[in-house]
LORO-173390 format. One record per residue (C-alpha): residue in one letter; x, y, z. Coordinates in steps of 0.25 Angstrom, whole numbers, always signed. Layout:
<recs>
REC type     X     Y     Z
REC    A     X     Y     Z
...
</recs>
This chain:
<recs>
REC type     X     Y     Z
REC    M  +274    -5  +139
REC    L  +271   -11  +124
REC    E  +267    +4  +119
REC    H  +278   +11  +125
REC    S  +289    +2  +120
REC    L  +283    +2  +106
REC    L  +283   +17  +105
REC    F  +297   +17  +111
REC    A  +303    +6  +100
REC    L  +294   +14   +87
REC    T  +300   +28   +92
REC    I  +314   +20   +92
REC    K  +312   +14   +78
REC    I  +307   +28   +70
REC    V  +319   +33   +76
REC    A  +330   +23   +75
REC    V  +325   +20   +60
REC    A  +324   +34   +57
REC    A  +339   +37   +61
REC    L  +342   +21   +54
REC    V  +338   +27   +42
REC    I  +343   +42   +42
REC    G  +356   +36   +48
REC    A  +356   +25   +35
REC    L  +353   +36   +24
REC    T  +364   +44   +30
REC    A  +375   +33   +30
REC    A  +370   +28   +15
REC    E  +373   +42   +11
REC    R  +385   +45   +16
REC    A  +393   +31   +18
REC    G  +386   +22    +7
REC    P  +376   +11    +7
REC    F  +383    +2   +18
REC    W  +382   +11   +28
REC    G  +368   +14   +25
REC    A  +364    -1   +24
REC    L  +371    -2   +37
REC    I  +362    +7   +45
REC    V  +351    +2   +39
REC    S  +354   -12   +46
REC    L  +354    -8   +59
REC    P  +343   -12   +67
REC    V  +337    +1   +70
REC    S  +322    -4   +67
REC    V  +323   -20   +71
REC    G  +331   -15   +83
REC    P  +319    -7   +90
REC    T  +310   -18   +86
REC    Y  +317   -29   +94
REC    L  +320   -20  +105
REC    I  +305   -17  +108
REC    L  +301   -30  +104
REC    A  +309   -36  +116
REC    L  +303   -26  +125
REC    D  +287   -31  +121
REC    H  +291   -45  +118
REC    D  +296   -57  +122
REC    S  +308   -64  +117
REC    G  +300   -75  +109
REC    F  +293   -64  +102
REC    I  +307   -58   +99
REC    A  +313   -70   +94
REC    R  +302   -72   +85
REC    T  +301   -58   +80
REC    A  +316   -58   +78
REC    L  +315   -70   +69
REC    E  +306   -65   +60
REC    S  +314   -52   +59
REC    L  +327   -62   +56
REC    A  +319   -68   +44
REC    G  +314   -54   +40
REC    N  +328   -48   +42
REC    A  +329   -56   +26
REC    A  +318   -49   +20
REC    I  +326   -36   +23
REC    G  +337   -42   +16
REC    L  +327   -44    +3
REC    F  +322   -30    +4
REC    L  +338   -24    +4
REC    V  +341   -34    -8
REC    A  +327   -30   -16
REC    Y  +330   -16   -13
REC    A  +346   -18   -18
REC    L  +341   -24   -31
REC    L  +328   -17   -34
REC    G  +333    -1   -29
REC    A  +343    +2   -41
REC    G  +334    +8   -51
REC    R  +321    +8   -45
REC    G  +314   +20   -37
REC    V  +311   +19   -22
REC    A  +297   +14   -23
REC    A  +301    +1   -31
REC    A  +313    -2   -25
REC    L  +309    +0   -10
REC    G  +295    -6   -13
REC    G  +300   -16   -20
REC    S  +310   -21    -9
REC    I  +299   -18    +2
REC    A  +290   -28    -6
REC    V  +302   -39    -6
REC    W  +304   -37    +9
REC    A  +289   -38   +12
REC    V  +287   -51    +2
REC    A  +300   -56   +11
REC    S  +294   -53   +24
REC    V  +281   -61   +22
REC    L  +289   -73   +17
REC    V  +297   -72   +29
REC    G  +285   -73   +38
REC    Q  +280   -84   +32
REC    I  +293   -92   +36
REC    S  +293   -98   +51
REC    W  +309   -95   +53
REC    I  +319   -99   +63
REC    A  +333   -90   +65
REC    A  +340   -99   +56
REC    T  +331  -100   +44
REC    A  +329   -84   +45
REC    T  +344   -81   +45
REC    L  +346   -90   +35
REC    A  +336   -81   +27
REC    N  +344   -68   +30
REC    L  +357   -75   +27
REC    A  +350   -79   +12
REC    V  +344   -64   +11
REC    F  +356   -56   +15
REC    G  +366   -64    +8
REC    I  +359   -66    -5
REC    G  +355   -52    -5
REC    A  +370   -49    -2
REC    W  +376   -56   -14
REC    A  +364   -50   -23
REC    T  +366   -36   -20
REC    R  +381   -35   -19
REC    R  +382   -25   -31
REC    Q  +373   -16   -25
REC    A  +378   -14   -10
REC    A  +391   -11   -19
REC    S  +388    -2   -26
REC    G  +383   +11   -14
REC    A  +391   +22   -11
REC    A  +386   +34    -1
REC    L  +374   +41    -7
REC    G  +378   +54    -3
REC    R  +367   +66    +1
REC    R  +354   +70    -7
REC    D  +348   +82    -4
REC    K  +335   +81    +3
REC    S  +326   +87   +14
REC    W  +331   +88   +28
REC    Y  +318   +79   +31
REC    E  +317   +68   +22
REC    T  +327   +57   +29
REC    P  +322   +59   +43
REC    L  +307   +61   +38
REC    R  +309   +47   +29
REC    A  +316   +41   +41
REC    L  +306   +45   +51
REC    S  +295   +38   +42
REC    V  +304   +26   +43
REC    G  +302   +26   +57
REC    L  +289   +27   +58
REC    L  +288   +15   +48
REC    V  +296    +7   +57
REC    A  +287   +10   +69
REC    S  +273    +7   +64
REC    V  +280    -7   +57
REC    T  +284    -9   +73
REC    S  +271    -6   +80
REC    V  +263   -16   +69
REC    S  +275   -27   +74
REC    Y  +270   -28   +87
REC    A  +255   -33   +84
REC    I  +259   -44   +74
REC    G  +269   -54   +81
REC    P  +283   -59   +80
REC    R  +284   -64   +64
REC    A  +279   -50   +59
REC    T  +285   -42   +68
REC    G  +298   -48   +64
REC    L  +295   -45   +50
REC    L  +291   -31   +52
REC    A  +303   -28   +60
REC    M  +313   -31   +49
REC    F  +305   -22   +38
REC    P  +318   -16   +31
REC    I  +313    +0   +35
REC    A  +327    +6   +37
REC    S  +330    +0   +22
REC    A  +319    +3   +15
REC    S  +317   +17   +21
REC    L  +332   +21   +19
REC    A  +330   +16    +4
REC    G  +318   +24    +2
REC    I  +325   +37    +6
REC    L  +337   +33    -2
REC    H  +331   +28   -14
REC    P  +323   +41   -18
REC    R  +335   +50   -15
REC    F  +347   +41   -21
REC    G  +341   +31   -30
REC    G  +341   +16   -28
REC    R  +355   +13   -33
REC    A  +358   +22   -19
REC    V  +349   +14   -12
REC    V  +353    -1   -18
REC    P  +368    -2   -10
REC    I  +361    +1    +3
REC    M  +350    -7    +3
REC    A  +361   -19    -3
REC    S  +371   -15    +7
REC    A  +360   -17   +18
REC    I  +358   -30   +13
REC    R  +373   -33   +21
REC    T  +370   -25   +33
REC    V  +354   -28   +37
REC    P  +359   -44   +39
REC    S  +363   -38   +54
REC    L  +348   -39   +57
REC    A  +348   -53   +55
REC    V  +359   -55   +64
REC    G  +353   -48   +75
REC    L  +339   -53   +74
REC    L  +344   -66   +75
REC    I  +351   -65   +87
REC    I  +337   -60   +93
REC    T  +330   -71   +88
REC    L  +340   -81   +93
REC    T  +343   -75  +107
REC    I  +331   -68  +110
REC    E  +327   -79  +119
REC    P  +338   -84  +126
REC    W  +346   -70  +126
REC    G  +334   -63  +130
REC    K  +331   -48  +124
REC    I  +342   -39  +128
REC    G  +353   -50  +125
REC    S  +347   -55  +112
REC    L  +344   -39  +106
REC    S  +357   -35  +111
REC    A  +365   -44  +102
REC    A  +356   -44   +90
REC    L  +360   -29   +91
REC    L  +373   -31   +92
REC    A  +374   -41   +81
REC    T  +367   -32   +72
REC    L  +375   -21   +74
REC    A  +389   -30   +73
REC    W  +384   -35   +57
REC    P  +385   -21   +51
REC    M  +398   -17   +60
REC    G  +403   -30   +54
REC    L  +400   -25   +40
REC    V  +406   -11   +43
REC    A  +419   -18   +48
REC    L  +418   -27   +35
REC    R  +416   -16   +26
REC    A  +428    -9   +33
REC    R  +437   -21   +32
REC    Q  +434   -21   +17
REC    R  +437    -7   +14
REC    S  +449    -9   +21
REC    R  +453   -19   +13
REC    M  +450   -11    +2
REC    A  +458    +0    +4
REC    V  +471    -9    +8
REC    A  +468   -15    -6
REC    S  +468    -2   -14
REC    G  +480    +4    -6
</recs>
């Protein structure tokens, strides 16, 4: 049972994350950084992880894992802030390597703390709130990237490699307990891979607005993880995971509605 479910989960994650990267890349090229960041924030990687955890573990294990992931989501926020501040004027190795180093240090520190839902939520509010303020100029500076000539296989090949990396992390996580599983599940694989594809092609200044915009969209994952942490035991797996998914999707939908309303007001004011 475990072997079959793991294989099923890994296959889903490889395909889903590859599709996520291609979708975010296409959106950034055609519509701009906001839409690329919005796609990156979808629970395409985290979702299958918790689906398979629900098949193989009890509710107590899932609750503890989700709590660690909730705290680890703040480390993703620090990764995004670091890239937004480091990316312009630097090569991909320096920008991406530095940002991953920030995530790694933050994750190690997160792993040393005994979290409860309230403190993990406050950590997310602090990181994403301060991060959104610190990167407000970067988030407002982007435009659609446009297309650049590339080999037809370049994006699918890189996206597939991302999916394989996710699969490797997932397969290791099942042997290391809920704390490490929860933290590893929050490795910013989608954002890092998108930056790794876009930065060499368009330069850091083009990628920075996407990472800065993602600081506004990625908190949706925290909302879903908080719901799992608090409800997986009283509501059961199906009810809790369904509510978490709906809440995670509601956040980006709300941002889209807010963006449309702001643009409508601007159009009325200018007309």
